[in-house]
N, CA, C and O atoms as a printed pandas DataFrame, in Angstrom:
     atom_number atom_name residue_name chain_id  residue_number  x_coord  y_coord  z_coord
0              1         N          MET        A               1   -6.751   11.794  -48.085
1              2        CA          MET        A               1   -6.343   10.226  -48.584
2              3         C          MET        A               1   -5.941   10.235  -50.279
3              4         O          MET        A               1   -6.926   10.540  -50.951
4              5         N          ARG        A               2   -5.207   10.075  -50.765
5              6        CA          ARG        A               2   -4.992    9.992  -52.368
6              7         C          ARG        A               2   -5.317    8.788  -52.682
7              8         O          ARG        A               2   -4.767    7.767  -52.270
8              9         N          GLY        A               3   -6.242    8.864  -53.441
9             10        CA          GLY        A               3   -7.143    8.169  -54.493
10            11         C          GLY        A               3   -8.274    7.425  -54.089
11            12         O          GLY        A               3   -8.904    6.531  -54.654
12            13         N          SER        A               4   -8.427    8.100  -52.759
13            14        CA          SER        A               4   -9.890    8.015  -52.055
14            15         C          SER        A               4  -10.918    8.227  -52.536
15            16         O          SER        A               4  -11.068    9.420  -52.797
16            17         N          THR        A               5  -12.181    7.259  -52.925
17            18        CA          THR        A               5  -13.109    7.590  -53.250
18            19         C          THR        A               5  -14.347    8.310  -52.448
19            20         O          THR        A               5  -15.524    8.394  -52.800
20            21         N          ALA        A               6  -13.431    9.023  -50.728
21            22        CA          ALA        A               6  -14.492    9.443  -49.959
22            23         C          ALA        A               6  -15.046   11.030  -50.523
23            24         O          ALA        A               6  -14.411   11.893  -51.130
24            25         N          PRO        A               7  -16.391   11.022  -50.086
25            26        CA          PRO        A               7  -16.985   12.687  -50.809
26            27         C          PRO        A               7  -16.221   14.054  -49.727
27            28         O          PRO        A               7  -15.967   14.095  -48.523
28            29         N          THR        A               8  -16.079   14.851  -50.634
29            30        CA          THR        A               8  -15.717   16.177  -50.322
30            31         C          THR        A               8  -17.066   16.768  -49.188
31            32         O          THR        A               8  -18.282   16.637  -49.325
32            33         N          ARG        A               9  -16.465   17.281  -48.339
33            34        CA          ARG        A               9  -17.410   18.158  -47.573
34            35         C          ARG        A               9  -18.661   18.887  -48.003
35            36         O          ARG        A               9  -18.348   19.869  -48.676
36            37         N          GLY        A              10  -19.836   18.770  -47.870
37            38        CA          GLY        A              10  -20.866   19.290  -48.535
38            39         C          GLY        A              10  -21.287   18.473  -49.675
39            40         O          GLY        A              10  -22.433   18.658  -50.087
40            41         N          ALA        A              11  -20.463   17.497  -50.321
41            42        CA          ALA        A              11  -21.475   16.887  -51.186
42            43         C          ALA        A              11  -22.876   16.379  -50.967
43            44         O          ALA        A              11  -23.282   15.808  -49.955
44            45         N          ALA        A              12  -23.462   16.626  -51.901
45            46        CA          ALA        A              12  -25.384   16.365  -52.142
46            47         C          ALA        A              12  -25.374   14.926  -52.202
47            48         O          ALA        A              12  -24.915   14.222  -53.101
48            49         N          ALA        A              13  -26.233   14.395  -50.572
49            50        CA          ALA        A              13  -26.696   13.213  -50.851
50            51         C          ALA        A              13  -27.799   12.871  -51.910
51            52         O          ALA        A              13  -28.510   13.868  -52.027
52            53         N          ALA        A              14  -28.220   11.866  -52.720
53            54        CA          ALA        A              14  -29.085   11.316  -53.586
54            55         C          ALA        A              14  -29.796    9.872  -53.084
55            56         O          ALA        A              14  -29.125    8.950  -52.620
56            57         N          THR        A              15  -30.673    9.840  -53.184
57            58        CA          THR        A              15  -31.033    8.442  -53.442
58            59         C          THR        A              15  -31.188    7.545  -54.576
59            60         O          THR        A              15  -32.352    7.286  -54.879
60            61         N          ILE        A              16  -30.416    7.105  -55.150
61            62        CA          ILE        A              16  -29.721    6.383  -56.397
62            63         C          ILE        A              16  -30.167    5.262  -56.503
63            64         O          ILE        A              16  -30.063    4.784  -55.373
64            65         N          ASN        A              17  -30.779    4.240  -57.417
65            66        CA          ASN        A              17  -30.641    2.916  -57.692
66            67         C          ASN        A              17  -29.606    2.290  -57.865
67            68         O          ASN        A              17  -29.336    2.165  -59.059
68            69         N          LEU        A              18  -29.060    1.940  -57.337
69            70        CA          LEU        A              18  -27.604    0.953  -57.484
70            71         C          LEU        A              18  -27.526   -0.065  -57.896
71            72         O          LEU        A              18  -28.509   -0.738  -57.586
72            73         N          PRO        A              19  -26.663   -0.693  -58.608
73            74        CA          PRO        A              19  -26.774   -2.220  -59.205
74            75         C          PRO        A              19  -26.667   -3.234  -57.928
75            76         O          PRO        A              19  -25.802   -2.856  -57.138
76            77         N          VAL        A              20  -27.306   -4.372  -57.556
77            78        CA          VAL        A              20  -27.049   -5.601  -57.168
78            79         C          VAL        A              20  -26.285   -6.549  -57.828
79            80         O          VAL        A              20  -26.457   -6.990  -58.965
80            81         N          VAL        A              21  -25.172   -6.909  -56.782
81            82        CA          VAL        A              21  -24.269   -8.021  -56.965
82            83         C          VAL        A              21  -24.843   -9.352  -56.258
83            84         O          VAL        A              21  -25.190   -9.277  -55.079
84            85         N          SER        A              22  -24.910  -10.118  -56.700
85            86        CA          SER        A              22  -25.335  -11.619  -55.957
86            87         C          SER        A              22  -24.141  -12.127  -55.175
87            88         O          SER        A              22  -23.173  -11.974  -55.920
88            89         N          CYS        A              23  -23.875  -12.489  -54.396
89            90        CA          CYS        A              23  -22.772  -12.958  -53.762
90            91         C          CYS        A              23  -22.966  -14.426  -53.597
91            92         O          CYS        A              23  -24.125  -14.807  -53.431
92            93         N          PRO        A              24  -22.161  -15.168  -53.615
93            94        CA          PRO        A              24  -22.233  -16.950  -53.678
94            95         C          PRO        A              24  -22.363  -16.986  -52.565
95            96         O          PRO        A              24  -21.483  -16.374  -51.960
96            97         N          THR        A              25  -23.296  -17.569  -51.811
97            98        CA          THR        A              25  -23.915  -17.629  -50.351
98            99         C          THR        A              25  -23.553  -19.631  -49.943
99           100         O          THR        A              25  -23.861  -20.430  -50.828
100          101         N          THR        A              26  -23.041  -20.077  -48.854
101          102        CA          THR        A              26  -22.924  -21.031  -48.706
102          103         C          THR        A              26  -23.793  -21.306  -47.221
103          104         O          THR        A              26  -23.773  -20.472  -46.315
104          105         N          VAL        A              27  -24.554  -22.610  -47.127
105          106        CA          VAL        A              27  -25.625  -22.795  -46.269
106          107         C          VAL        A              27  -25.054  -23.945  -45.452
107          108         O          VAL        A              27  -24.628  -25.003  -45.915
108          109         N          ALA        A              28  -25.105  -23.596  -44.192
109          110        CA          ALA        A              28  -24.613  -25.176  -43.446
110          111         C          ALA        A              28  -25.801  -25.258  -42.424
111          112         O          ALA        A              28  -25.793  -25.328  -41.195
112          113         N          ILE        A              29  -27.038  -25.219  -43.527
113          114        CA          ILE        A              29  -27.968  -26.413  -43.057
114          115         C          ILE        A              29  -28.844  -26.582  -43.783
115          116         O          ILE        A              29  -29.363  -25.812  -44.590
116          117         N          ALA        A              30  -29.157  -28.093  -43.413
117          118        CA          ALA        A              30  -30.055  -28.783  -44.438
118          119         C          ALA        A              30  -31.408  -28.306  -45.048
119          120         O          ALA        A              30  -32.004  -27.436  -44.413
120          121         N          ALA        A              31  -31.942  -28.749  -46.152
121          122        CA          ALA        A              31  -33.228  -28.224  -46.704
122          123         C          ALA        A              31  -33.985  -27.289  -46.527
123          124         O          ALA        A              31  -35.174  -27.157  -46.237
124          125         N          THR        A              32  -32.383  -26.066  -46.929
125          126        CA          THR        A              32  -33.321  -24.668  -46.682
126          127         C          THR        A              32  -33.870  -24.357  -47.986
127          128         O          THR        A              32  -33.437  -24.848  -49.029
128          129         N          PRO        A              33  -34.832  -23.533  -47.913
129          130        CA          PRO        A              33  -35.585  -23.188  -49.095
130          131         C          PRO        A              33  -35.111  -22.410  -50.057
131          132         O          PRO        A              33  -34.215  -21.651  -49.686
132          133         N          THR        A              34  -35.500  -22.334  -51.459
133          134        CA          THR        A              34  -35.078  -21.721  -52.603
134          135         C          THR        A              34  -35.223  -20.502  -51.866
135          136         O          THR        A              34  -36.128  -20.239  -51.074
136          137         N          PRO        A              35  -33.983  -19.581  -52.284
137          138        CA          PRO        A              35  -34.228  -18.125  -52.380
138          139         C          PRO        A              35  -35.040  -17.630  -53.102
139          140         O          PRO        A              35  -35.501  -18.364  -53.977
140          141         N          ALA        A              36  -35.466  -16.385  -53.031
141          142        CA          ALA        A              36  -35.775  -15.381  -53.991
142          143         C          ALA        A              36  -34.791  -14.573  -54.647
143          144         O          ALA        A              36  -33.734  -14.135  -54.193
144          145         N          ALA        A              37  -35.257  -14.454  -55.688
145          146        CA          ALA        A              37  -34.318  -13.938  -56.547
146          147         C          ALA        A              37  -34.153  -12.122  -56.022
147          148         O          ALA        A              37  -34.885  -11.342  -55.413
148          149         N          LEU        A              38  -32.893  -12.047  -56.600
149          150        CA          LEU        A              38  -32.431  -10.644  -55.965
150          151         C          LEU        A              38  -33.194   -9.738  -57.004
151          152         O          LEU        A              38  -33.644  -10.124  -58.083
152          153         N          PRO        A              39  -33.274   -8.163  -56.365
153          154        CA          PRO        A              39  -33.443   -6.987  -57.536
154          155         C          PRO        A              39  -32.403   -7.143  -58.072
155          156         O          PRO        A              39  -31.496   -7.901  -57.726
156          157         N          SER        A              40  -32.449   -6.382  -59.035
157          158        CA          SER        A              40  -31.270   -6.140  -60.211
158          159         C          SER        A              40  -30.817   -4.363  -59.542
159          160         O          SER        A              40  -29.712   -3.870  -59.771
160          161         N          THR        A              41  -31.443   -3.945  -59.075
161          162        CA          THR        A              41  -31.067   -2.456  -58.770
162          163         C          THR        A              41  -31.851   -2.135  -56.803
163          164         O          THR        A              41  -32.927   -2.558  -56.381
164          165         N          ARG        A              42  -30.972   -1.417  -56.162
165          166        CA          ARG        A              42  -31.738   -1.223  -54.952
166          167         C          ARG        A              42  -31.230    0.130  -54.751
167          168         O          ARG        A              42  -30.067    0.530  -54.816
168          169         N          PRO        A              43  -32.779    1.038  -54.384
169          170        CA          PRO        A              43  -32.481    2.307  -53.994
170          171         C          PRO        A              43  -31.422    2.323  -52.779
171          172         O          PRO        A              43  -31.344    1.351  -52.027
172          173         N          VAL        A              44  -30.431    3.713  -52.576
173          174        CA          VAL        A              44  -29.619    3.691  -51.362
174          175         C          VAL        A              44  -29.256    5.388  -51.502
175          176         O          VAL        A              44  -29.020    5.957  -52.568
176          177         N          THR        A              45  -29.276    5.950  -50.306
177          178        CA          THR        A              45  -29.004    7.105  -50.078
178          179         C          THR        A              45  -27.556    7.432  -50.070
179          180         O          THR        A              45  -27.213    7.238  -48.904
180          181         N          VAL        A              46  -26.495    7.837  -50.773
181          182        CA          VAL        A              46  -25.315    8.166  -51.106
182          183         C          VAL        A              46  -24.817    9.450  -51.589
183          184         O          VAL        A              46  -25.468   10.119  -52.392
184          185         N          PRO        A              47  -23.513    9.873  -51.056
185          186        CA          PRO        A              47  -23.398   11.556  -52.010
186          187         C          PRO        A              47  -22.886   11.055  -53.737
187          188         O          PRO        A              47  -22.147   10.284  -54.350
188          189         N          SER        A              48  -23.998   12.242  -53.927
189          190        CA          SER        A              48  -23.992   11.882  -55.470
190          191         C          SER        A              48  -22.791   12.046  -56.636
191          192         O          SER        A              48  -22.776   11.805  -57.843
192          193         N          THR        A              49  -21.756   12.592  -55.662
193          194        CA          THR        A              49  -20.254   12.351  -56.297
194          195         C          THR        A              49  -19.601   10.948  -56.293
195          196         O          THR        A              49  -18.668   10.668  -57.045
196          197         N          VAL        A              50  -20.043   10.234  -55.563
197          198        CA          VAL        A              50  -19.699    8.820  -55.235
198          199         C          VAL        A              50  -20.308    8.127  -56.084
199          200         O          VAL        A              50  -19.580    7.424  -56.784
200          201         N          ALA        A              51  -21.852    8.056  -56.348
201          202        CA          ALA        A              51  -22.562    6.925  -56.703
202          203         C          ALA        A              51  -22.405    6.423  -57.849
203          204         O          ALA        A              51  -22.728    5.237  -57.909
204          205         N          PRO        A              52  -21.934    6.994  -59.022
205          206        CA          PRO        A              52  -21.577    6.061  -59.945
206          207         C          PRO        A              52  -20.722    5.121  -59.993
207          208         O          PRO        A              52  -20.753    4.229  -60.840
208          209         N          GLY        A              53  -19.784    5.234  -59.000
209          210        CA          GLY        A              53  -18.610    3.861  -58.558
210          211         C          GLY        A              53  -19.144    3.182  -57.305
211          212         O          GLY        A              53  -18.475    2.927  -56.303
212          213         N          LEU        A              54  -20.459    2.918  -57.493
213          214        CA          LEU        A              54  -20.801    2.007  -56.221
214          215         C          LEU        A              54  -21.649    0.949  -56.647
215          216         O          LEU        A              54  -22.306    1.095  -57.678
216          217         N          ALA        A              55  -21.733   -0.346  -55.825
217          218        CA          ALA        A              55  -23.030   -1.170  -56.159
218          219         C          ALA        A              55  -23.472   -1.954  -54.688
219          220         O          ALA        A              55  -22.734   -1.950  -53.703
220          221         N          VAL        A              56  -24.546   -2.489  -54.721
221          222        CA          VAL        A              56  -24.893   -2.850  -53.418
222          223         C          VAL        A              56  -24.487   -4.424  -53.922
223          224         O          VAL        A              56  -24.833   -4.882  -55.011
224          225         N          TYR        A              57  -23.588   -5.244  -52.790
225          226        CA          TYR        A              57  -23.488   -6.354  -52.732
226          227         C          TYR        A              57  -24.673   -7.267  -51.518
227          228         O          TYR        A              57  -24.872   -6.919  -50.354
228          229         N          ALA        A              58  -25.249   -8.355  -52.158
229          230        CA          ALA        A              58  -26.163   -9.374  -51.483
230          231         C          ALA        A              58  -26.042  -10.503  -51.083
231          232         O          ALA        A              58  -25.292  -11.142  -51.821
232          233         N          ALA        A              59  -26.478  -11.145  -50.141
233          234        CA          ALA        A              59  -26.278  -12.701  -49.914
234          235         C          ALA        A              59  -27.354  -13.381  -50.217
235          236         O          ALA        A              59  -28.255  -13.169  -49.406
236          237         N          ILE        A              60  -27.692  -14.279  -51.243
237          238        CA          ILE        A              60  -28.899  -14.740  -51.789
238          239         C          ILE        A              60  -30.125  -15.590  -50.448
239          240         O          ILE        A              60  -31.342  -15.741  -50.338
240          241         N          ARG        A              61  -29.247  -15.847  -49.884
241          242        CA          ARG        A              61  -30.282  -16.561  -48.647
242          243         C          ARG        A              61  -30.475  -16.025  -47.396
243          244         O          ARG        A              61  -31.126  -16.672  -46.575
244          245         N          VAL        A              62  -29.883  -14.632  -47.030
245          246        CA          VAL        A              62  -30.519  -13.901  -46.270
246          247         C          VAL        A              62  -30.488  -12.527  -46.643
247          248         O          VAL        A              62  -29.903  -12.164  -47.663
248          249         N          THR        A              63  -31.217  -11.559  -45.704
249          250        CA          THR        A              63  -31.293  -10.139  -45.646
250          251         C          THR        A              63  -30.292   -9.792  -45.432
251          252         O          THR        A              63  -30.119   -9.643  -44.222
252          253         N          MET        A              64  -29.031   -9.445  -46.330
253          254        CA          MET        A              64  -27.745   -8.774  -45.865
254          255         C          MET        A              64  -27.223   -8.208  -46.641
255          256         O          MET        A              64  -27.216   -8.848  -47.692
256          257         N          ALA        A              65  -26.673   -7.155  -46.724
257          258        CA          ALA        A              65  -26.169   -6.389  -47.977
258          259         C          ALA        A              65  -25.574   -5.387  -47.729
259          260         O          ALA        A              65  -26.017   -4.632  -46.864
260          261         N          LEU        A              66  -24.454   -5.105  -48.385
261          262        CA          LEU        A              66  -23.351   -4.068  -48.603
262          263         C          LEU        A              66  -23.129   -2.907  -49.338
263          264         O          LEU        A              66  -23.304   -3.164  -50.529
264          265         N          VAL        A              67  -22.793   -1.637  -49.140
265          266        CA          VAL        A              67  -22.311   -1.203  -50.284
266          267         C          VAL        A              67  -21.146   -0.836  -50.684
267          268         O          VAL        A              67  -20.650   -0.191  -49.760
268          269         N          GLY        A              68  -20.413   -0.892  -51.581
269          270        CA          GLY        A              68  -18.961   -1.154  -51.935
270          271         C          GLY        A              68  -18.926   -0.668  -53.278
271          272         O          GLY        A              68  -19.918   -0.466  -53.979
272          273         N          PRO        A              69  -17.325   -0.431  -53.709
273          274        CA          PRO        A              69  -16.971   -0.038  -55.052
274          275         C          PRO        A              69  -16.873   -1.134  -55.849
275          276         O          PRO        A              69  -16.154   -2.128  -55.741
276          277         N          ARG        A              70  -18.029   -0.702  -57.011
277          278        CA          ARG        A              70  -18.364   -1.721  -58.244
278          279         C          ARG        A              70  -16.750   -2.424  -58.284
279          280         O          ARG        A              70  -15.724   -1.878  -57.877
280          281         N          GLY        A              71  -16.874   -3.769  -58.889
281          282        CA          GLY        A              71  -15.733   -4.493  -59.178
282          283         C          GLY        A              71  -15.183   -5.118  -58.084
283          284         O          GLY        A              71  -14.086   -5.676  -58.107
284          285         N          TRP        A              72  -16.027   -5.034  -56.969
285          286        CA          TRP        A              72  -15.378   -5.852  -55.806
286          287         C          TRP        A              72  -15.975   -7.675  -56.001
287          288         O          TRP        A              72  -16.804   -8.098  -56.807
288          289         N          SER        A              73  -15.296   -8.348  -55.081
289          290        CA          SER        A              73  -16.104  -10.097  -55.346
290          291         C          SER        A              73  -16.427   -9.748  -54.024
291          292         O          SER        A              73  -15.870   -8.956  -53.264
292          293         N          CYS        A              74  -17.955  -10.850  -53.781
293          294        CA          CYS        A              74  -17.890  -10.935  -52.604
294          295         C          CYS        A              74  -18.606  -12.439  -52.409
295          296         O          CYS        A              74  -18.941  -13.128  -53.372
296          297         N          ALA        A              75  -18.773  -12.809  -51.112
297          298        CA          ALA        A              75  -19.249  -14.591  -51.213
298          299         C          ALA        A              75  -19.678  -14.306  -49.405
299          300         O          ALA        A              75  -19.275  -13.336  -48.762
300          301         N          ALA        A              76  -20.592  -15.440  -48.847
301          302        CA          ALA        A              76  -21.481  -15.419  -47.645
302          303         C          ALA        A              76  -21.616  -16.536  -47.399
303          304         O          ALA        A              76  -21.781  -17.390  -48.270
304          305         N          ALA        A              77  -21.567  -16.823  -45.901
305          306        CA          ALA        A              77  -21.672  -17.813  -45.252
306          307         C          ALA        A              77  -22.943  -17.654  -44.387
307          308         O          ALA        A              77  -23.072  -16.657  -43.676
308          309         N          CYS        A              78  -23.958  -18.700  -44.443
309          310        CA          CYS        A              78  -25.176  -18.805  -43.259
310          311         C          CYS        A              78  -24.771  -19.680  -42.295
311          312         O          CYS        A              78  -24.068  -20.487  -42.904
312          313         N          GLY        A              79  -24.811  -20.050  -40.926
313          314        CA          GLY        A              79  -24.518  -21.011  -40.072
314          315         C          GLY        A              79  -25.946  -21.157  -39.471
315          316         O          GLY        A              79  -26.835  -20.307  -39.414
316          317         N          PRO        A              80  -25.944  -22.249  -39.102
317          318        CA          PRO        A              80  -27.397  -23.190  -38.195
318          319         C          PRO        A              80  -28.015  -22.256  -37.796
319          320         O          PRO        A              80  -29.202  -22.350  -38.109
320          321         N          THR        A              81  -27.711  -21.141  -37.094
321          322        CA          THR        A              81  -28.776  -20.037  -36.730
322          323         C          THR        A              81  -29.006  -18.941  -37.325
323          324         O          THR        A              81  -29.355  -17.958  -36.671
324          325         N          ALA        A              82  -28.828  -18.880  -38.946
325          326        CA          ALA        A              82  -29.420  -17.956  -39.820
326          327         C          ALA        A              82  -28.045  -16.720  -39.807
327          328         O          ALA        A              82  -28.013  -15.715  -40.518
328          329         N          ALA        A              83  -27.113  -17.090  -38.919
329          330        CA          ALA        A              83  -26.406  -15.620  -38.512
330          331         C          ALA        A              83  -25.747  -16.000  -40.123
331          332         O          ALA        A              83  -25.697  -17.072  -40.725
332          333         N          ALA        A              84  -25.248  -14.519  -40.526
333          334        CA          ALA        A              84  -24.605  -14.393  -41.795
334          335         C          ALA        A              84  -22.983  -14.095  -41.328
335          336         O          ALA        A              84  -22.552  -13.907  -40.190
336          337         N          VAL        A              85  -22.366  -14.117  -42.418
337          338        CA          VAL        A              85  -20.696  -13.944  -42.563
338          339         C          VAL        A              85  -20.573  -13.555  -43.685
339          340         O          VAL        A              85  -20.725  -14.300  -44.654
340          341         N          PRO        A              86  -20.255  -12.238  -43.778
341          342        CA          PRO        A              86  -19.969  -11.511  -45.378
342          343         C          PRO        A              86  -18.378  -12.108  -45.508
343          344         O          PRO        A              86  -17.705  -11.860  -46.509
């Protein structure tokens, strides 16, 4: 695909510390505890050829995170059962 960041066949994977982006999180339950601070980086194993263009996006009140292109924006919502919706 033209413009894709998909790795080429045989690209070596490496564990790299990617920057963590904090996603604003809406919580639908009362009296939630103060969330712990997110780390500034998180180790992730990805093809080394695409690592410079990636970041980890994480919700601040739940242990949910995903890897995506740097520059994305994000938001999360946490319902009464503590289920997260990215």
